[in-house]
C-alpha positions in Angstrom: 0.0 0.0 0.0 1.2 3.5 -0.7 1.6 6.0 2.0 0.6 9.6 2.5 3.3 12.2 2.8 3.0 15.5 4.7 5.2 18.3 3.6 5.6 21.9 4.8 3.5 24.1 2.6 5.7 26.4 0.6 9.0 25.0 2.0 11.4 22.1 2.0 11.8 21.7 5.8 9.3 21.7 8.7 8.5 25.2 10.1 7.9 25.5 13.8 4.8 27.6 14.3 3.7 29.2 17.6 0.5 27.6 18.9 -1.5 30.8 18.3 -0.9 30.6 14.5 -2.6 28.5 11.9 -0.5 25.7 10.5 -0.6 24.6 6.8 1.0 21.4 5.6 1.0 20.1 2.0 -0.4 16.6 1.9 0.5 14.3 -1.1 0.0 10.6 -1.6 3.2 8.7 -2.4 2.5 6.1 -5.1 3.8 5.0 -8.5 2.4 6.8 -11.5 -0.1 5.0 -13.8 1.5 3.7 -17.0 -1.3 4.8 -19.4 0.1 3.1 -22.4 0.5 -0.2 -20.6 -3.0 0.2 -19.2 -4.4 0.7 -22.6 -2.7 -2.4 -24.0 -4.1 -4.4 -21.0 -7.6 -3.2 -21.7 -7.3 -4.1 -25.4 -6.1 -7.6 -24.3 -9.1 -7.9 -21.9 -11.6 -6.9 -24.6 -10.1 -9.6 -26.9 -10.2 -12.1 -24.1 -13.8 -11.4 -23.5 -14.6 -12.2 -27.2 -15.0 -8.6 -28.3 -13.7 -6.9 -31.4 -11.3 -4.3 -29.9 -11.0 -2.6 -33.3 -14.7 -2.1 -33.9 -16.0 1.5 -34.2 -17.6 1.4 -30.8 -14.6 -0.1 -28.9 -11.6 1.4 -30.7 -11.2 4.2 -28.2 -12.4 2.2 -25.2 -8.8 1.3 -24.0 -7.8 4.9 -23.8 -11.0 5.9 -22.0 -10.7 3.1 -19.5 -7.0 3.8 -18.8 -7.6 7.5 -18.2 -10.7 6.7 -16.1 -8.8 4.5 -13.7 -5.9 6.9 -13.5 -8.3 9.6 -12.4 -10.1 7.3 -9.9 -6.7 6.3 -8.4 -5.3 9.8 -8.0 -6.2 11.8 -4.9 -5.8 15.5 -5.1 -3.1 17.2 -3.1 -4.3 19.6 -0.4 -3.1 21.8 2.4 -3.9 20.5 5.9 -4.9 23.6 7.7 -5.2 23.6 11.5 -6.0 26.5 13.9 -5.4 27.0 17.6 -8.3 25.9 19.8 -8.3 29.3 21.5 -11.8 28.8 23.1 -10.9 25.5 24.5 -13.7 23.8 22.7 -14.0 20.2 24.0 -17.2 18.9 22.4 -17.5 16.6 19.4 -16.9 18.0 15.9 -18.7 15.8 13.3 -19.0 16.0 9.5 -21.7 13.8 8.3 -22.4 12.3 4.8 -19.0 13.0 3.3 -19.2 11.3 -0.2 -17.0 8.2 -0.6 -16.1 6.7 -3.9 -13.4 4.0 -4.1 -12.5 0.8 -6.0 -12.7 -2.7 -4.6 -9.2 -4.2 -4.9 -10.7 -7.7 -5.3 -12.8 -7.0 -8.4 -11.8 -3.5 -9.6 -15.5 -2.5 -9.2 -16.6 0.7 -7.5 -18.0 1.0 -4.0 -19.6 4.2 -2.9 -21.5 5.7 0.0 -20.9 8.2 2.8 -18.5 8.7 5.7 -19.2 10.3 9.0 -16.0 11.7 10.6 -15.7 13.2 14.0 -13.1 14.2 16.5 -12.8 15.6 20.0 -10.4 18.7 19.7 -7.2 18.9 21.6 -4.9 22.0 21.2 -5.7 22.4 17.5 -8.9 22.4 15.4 -9.1 21.4 11.7 -10.6 23.3 8.7 -13.8 21.4 8.2 -13.3 20.8 4.4 -10.1 18.9 5.3 -12.1 16.0 6.8 -13.5 15.3 3.3 -10.0 15.7 1.8 -8.6 13.1 4.2 -11.3 10.6 3.2 -10.6 11.2 -0.5 -6.8 10.8 0.2 -7.3 7.2 1.1 -10.5 6.4 -0.9 -8.8 7.0 -4.3 -7.0 3.7 -4.3 -7.6 0.0 -4.7 -9.2 -0.5 -1.3 -11.2 -2.6 1.1 -13.7 -0.7 3.2 -12.3 -1.9 6.5 -8.8 -0.7 5.7 -10.1 2.6 4.4 -12.0 3.3 7.6 -9.0 2.6 9.8 -6.6 4.6 7.6 -8.7 7.8 7.9 -9.0 7.4 11.7 -5.3 6.6 12.2 -4.2 9.5 9.9 -6.3 12.1 11.8 -5.1 10.8 15.2 -1.5 11.0 14.1 -1.5 14.5 12.4 -4.2 16.4 14.4 -3.5 14.8 17.8 -7.1 15.2 19.1 -8.5 13.6 22.2 -10.4 11.2 20.1 -11.4 10.3 16.5 -14.3 8.4 15.1 -15.0 7.3 11.5 -18.0 5.4 10.2 -18.3 4.5 6.5 -21.5 3.2 4.9 -21.1 2.0 1.3 -22.7 -0.2 -1.4 -20.3 -2.4 -3.2 -21.1 -3.2 -6.8 -19.1 -6.4 -6.5 -21.9 -7.6 -4.2 -24.9 -5.8 -5.7 -24.2 -6.5 -9.5 -22.7 -10.0 -9.2 -22.5 -13.0 -6.9 -25.3 -12.7 -4.4 -26.7 -9.6 -6.2 -27.8 -7.9 -2.9 -28.9 -4.7 -4.5 -29.2 -1.8 -2.1 -27.3 -3.6 0.7 -24.8 -1.3 2.6 -21.8 -2.3 4.5 -21.0 -0.3 7.7 -17.6 -0.1 9.2 -16.2 2.0 12.1 -12.9 2.9 13.6 -12.4 4.7 16.9 -9.4 6.3 18.6 -8.7 7.9 22.0 -11.7 8.9 24.1 -14.2 7.9 21.5 -13.0 4.4 21.9 -12.3 4.4 25.6 -15.2 6.4 27.1 -18.7 4.9 26.6 -20.5 8.2 26.8 -18.3 9.8 24.2 -18.6 6.8 22.0 -22.4 6.7 22.2 -22.6 10.4 21.4 -20.5 9.9 18.3 -22.6 7.0 17.0 -25.8 8.8 17.8 -24.8 12.0 16.0 -23.5 9.9 13.1 -26.9 8.2 12.9 -25.8 4.7 13.6 -26.1 2.3 16.5 -22.8 1.9 18.5 
């Protein structure tokens, strides 16, 4: 699995910022580049293996389209992780609900999609709210399983934000289950990952699940 890399925004070495200042770090995802030409050849071979005429008028440009589509779906956007001092000492739960999630099942290369509910109990720093969605995308744009994705988001926020607790719930429908095999259309898989007080304190944990709209 590839790893995320946090770099100082606008510089080559970490800058030490006083606690009263906002902090911005450039977040990139370290992974190998997609070989578009090789991907196109592979799609052509797949079409032929499936008994299709890869040179037909309708399919002639399909390998290029598929290669570019997968390259886009596997490339998270870089972003600045912006945090601010928790000057008011806010110590209640911050929760972003229904963050869109789109990813690719690594077992069948079929999409799964749904929503994520991400919350944290602030420590010394608070996070720009849009960054919760950015962190979800950072790990979702990959070949994934939902369980790993859920834990990666929670672990990353705990490591880089250092809150008192983190909770992540993902609800998603997997096309590998709804379009093939058991064909359980409309079925959603729910996964959760908890860190810090949201894992250790029953009242905080219950509050998180209640606000997220799921039963803990």
